C-alpha positions in Angstrom: 0.0 0.0 0.0 1.4 3.4 -1.0 0.1 6.9 -0.5 -0.7 8.5 -3.9 -0.5 12.2 -4.9 -4.3 12.6 -4.2 -3.9 11.7 -0.5 -5.4 8.3 -0.9 -3.6 5.0 -0.4 -3.2 3.0 -3.6 -3.6 -0.7 -3.0 -1.1 -3.2 -4.2 -1.2 -7.0 -4.7 -0.1 -7.5 -1.1 -3.4 -5.8 -0.1 -5.8 -8.2 -1.8 -6.8 -10.2 1.2 -7.2 -7.1 3.3 -9.3 -5.4 0.6 -11.4 -8.6 0.3 -12.1 -8.7 4.1 -13.0 -5.0 4.1 -15.4 -5.4 1.2 -17.0 -8.6 2.6 -17.6 -6.9 6.0 -19.1 -3.8 4.3 -21.5 -5.8 2.0 -22.4 -8.8 4.3 -25.9 -7.3 5.0 -26.4 -5.7 1.7 -29.7 -6.6 -0.1 -27.8 -7.8 -3.1 -25.5 -10.0 -1.1 -28.5 -11.5 0.8 -30.1 -12.2 -2.6 -27.0 -14.0 -3.9 -26.7 -16.0 -0.6 -30.4 -16.7 -0.5 -30.4 -16.4 3.3 -27.6 -18.9 3.9 -25.8 -17.4 6.9 -23.3 -20.2 7.1 -22.0 -19.4 3.6 -21.9 -15.7 4.5 -18.7 -16.5 6.4 -17.1 -17.5 3.2 -17.7 -14.1 1.5 -14.1 -12.9 2.0 -12.9 -15.7 -0.3 -15.3 -14.6 -3.1 -14.3 -11.0 -2.6 -10.7 -12.0 -3.0 -11.4 -12.6 -6.7 -12.9 -9.2 -7.1 -10.2 -7.5 -5.0 -7.6 -9.1 -7.2 -9.3 -7.9 -10.4 -9.5 -4.4 -9.0 -5.9 -4.2 -7.9 -4.3 -6.0 -10.8 -6.4 -4.6 -13.7 -8.0 -1.4 -12.2 -7.2 1.1 -9.5 -8.0 0.5 -5.9 -7.8 3.1 -3.1 -8.3 3.2 0.6 -8.9 6.1 3.1 -6.0 4.9 5.2 -3.9 1.7 5.8 -6.8 0.5 8.0 -9.2 0.5 5.0 -12.1 2.2 6.7 -13.3 3.0 3.2 -12.2 1.7 -0.2 -13.0 2.4 -3.9 -12.2 0.4 -7.0 -12.2 1.9 -10.5 -11.6 0.5 -14.0 -10.9 2.2 -17.3 -14.0 1.3 -19.3 -15.1 -0.4 -21.5 -13.5 -3.1 -19.3 -11.7 -5.8 -21.3 -10.3 -8.6 -19.2 -9.3 -11.8 -20.8 -10.1 -15.3 -19.5 -6.5 -15.9 -18.6 -6.5 -12.7 -16.5 -9.8 -13.8 -14.8 -8.2 -17.2 -14.0 -5.1 -15.4 -12.6 -7.4 -13.7 -10.1 -9.0 -17.0 -9.0 -11.8 -17.6 -11.4 -13.9 -19.7 -11.0 -12.6 -21.4 -7.9 -12.9 -18.5 -5.6 -16.3 -17.5 -7.0 -17.6 -21.0 -6.1 -16.6 -20.7 -2.5 -20.2 -19.8 -1.5 -21.7 -22.6 -3.6 -22.8 -23.2 -7.1 -26.1 -21.4 -6.8 -24.3 -18.2 -5.5 -21.9 -18.5 -8.4 -24.7 -18.9 -10.9 -26.7 -15.9 -9.6 -23.5 -13.8 -9.4 -22.5 -14.6 -13.0 -26.0 -13.8 -14.2 -26.0 -10.5 -12.4 -22.5 -9.6 -13.8 -23.7 -10.4 -17.3 -26.8 -8.2 -16.9 -24.6 -5.3 -15.6 -22.3 -5.7 -18.7 -25.4 -5.7 -21.0 -26.8 -2.6 -19.3 -23.4 -0.8 -19.6 -23.2 -1.7 -23.3 -26.6 -0.3 -24.0 -26.5 2.8 -21.9 -23.0 4.1 -22.1 -20.6 2.0 -24.3 -18.0 4.8 -24.4 -14.7 5.4 -22.7 -15.2 6.3 -19.0 -13.9 5.6 -15.5 -16.1 2.9 -14.0 -16.7 3.0 -10.3 -16.9 -0.8 -9.6 -16.9 -0.8 -5.8 -17.4 1.7 -3.0 -17.3 0.2 0.5 -17.3 1.7 4.0 -16.8 -0.4 7.1 -20.1 -0.4 9.1 -18.5 1.1 12.2 -17.1 4.0 10.1 -20.2 5.0 8.3 -21.6 8.6 8.4 -18.1 10.0 8.8 -17.6 11.3 5.3 -15.2 8.5 4.4 -17.1 7.5 1.2 -16.5 11.1 0.0 -12.9 10.8 1.0 -12.2 7.9 -1.4 -14.3 9.2 -4.2 -13.9 13.0 -4.5 -10.2 13.1 -5.2 -10.7 10.7 -8.1 -13.6 12.8 -9.4 -11.5 15.9 -9.2 -8.9 14.2 -11.3 -11.5 13.1 -13.8 -12.7 16.7 -14.1 -9.2 17.9 -14.8 -9.0 15.4 -17.6 -12.6 15.7 -18.9 -13.4 12.0 -18.2 -16.9 10.6 -17.7 -17.7 8.2 -14.9 -20.3 5.4 -14.7 -21.5 3.2 -11.9 -24.4 1.0 -10.7 -25.9 0.9 -7.3 -28.8 -1.0 -5.7 -29.1 1.3 -2.7 -31.6 4.2 -3.1 -29.9 6.1 -0.3 -26.7 5.9 -2.3 -28.5 7.2 -5.4 -28.9 10.5 -3.6 -25.3 10.5 -2.4 -24.0 9.9 -6.0 -26.3 12.7 -7.3 -24.6 15.0 -4.8 -21.3 14.1 -6.5 -22.7 15.0 -9.9 -24.0 11.6 -11.2 -27.3 11.3 -12.9 -29.5 8.2 -13.2 -29.7 7.0 -16.8 -31.3 3.6 -16.5 -32.3 0.7 -14.2 -33.1 -3.0 -14.1 -34.9 -5.2 -11.6 -34.2 -8.5 -10.0 -37.8 -9.7 -9.3 -37.0 -12.6 -6.9 -34.8 -10.4 -4.8 -37.1 -7.3 -5.0 -34.0 -5.3 -5.9 -33.5 -2.6 -8.5 -30.1 -1.7 -9.8 -29.6 1.9 -10.9 -27.2 3.0 -13.6 -25.7 6.5 -13.0 -23.5 8.7 -15.2 -21.3 11.6 -14.3 -20.6 13.6 -17.5 -17.3 15.2 -18.2 -17.3 18.9 -19.0 -17.1 18.4 -22.7 -19.6 15.6 -23.0 -22.7 16.7 -24.9 -24.1 13.2 -25.4 -24.2 11.2 -22.2 -25.3 7.9 -23.7 -28.9 6.7 -24.0 -30.7 8.7 -21.4 -33.9 6.8 -21.7 -34.4 4.3 -18.9 -34.3 0.6 -19.7 -35.5 -2.3 -17.6 -33.8 -5.7 -17.7 -35.2 -8.7 -15.9 -33.5 -11.7 -14.2 -35.1 -14.6 -12.5 
């Protein structure tokens, strides 16, 4: 872990396990995680192993930042469109680590990832900085730490006229992202989980297009 010019801590390969543990703790009670686990609390203890895969992806092929060496808050970004080869996925632990919470979890997770990819391709298939993960430890919430690991990156994007895209399933987070300049441009629903995923775009200063602004709805069983 090294401190970068923007005051954040840039995560390295040696931080993969720590990032995975921090993300698993932050998302263990998230509605989307509960949907993927289907209420299996025993398998919830295995979440850090699943998140090791995503942590490795973010650190190896994206940019991952923390608020401090203690990782009270973390953000993971990719240069999009994201193009990661099968060999690169395997190098991060696919599919072994993804299966750690069981085949049903793996199947739902892959289906969700495919839907997110489809929504991104339809709504904004242009170059952007994709905010793939934003996590704040439960005991450190409401302290402004999410802003701490996001705003410096957004300031850098503004300086370079770069658009940013994200998805969130939390309506409370939609308002937070709007405060940072993101606008909702689409959504899709997961009927069995009673969850809606919201796609949001933060335009760069020169962007006059902004993708397909009409909302779409994708369904998954």
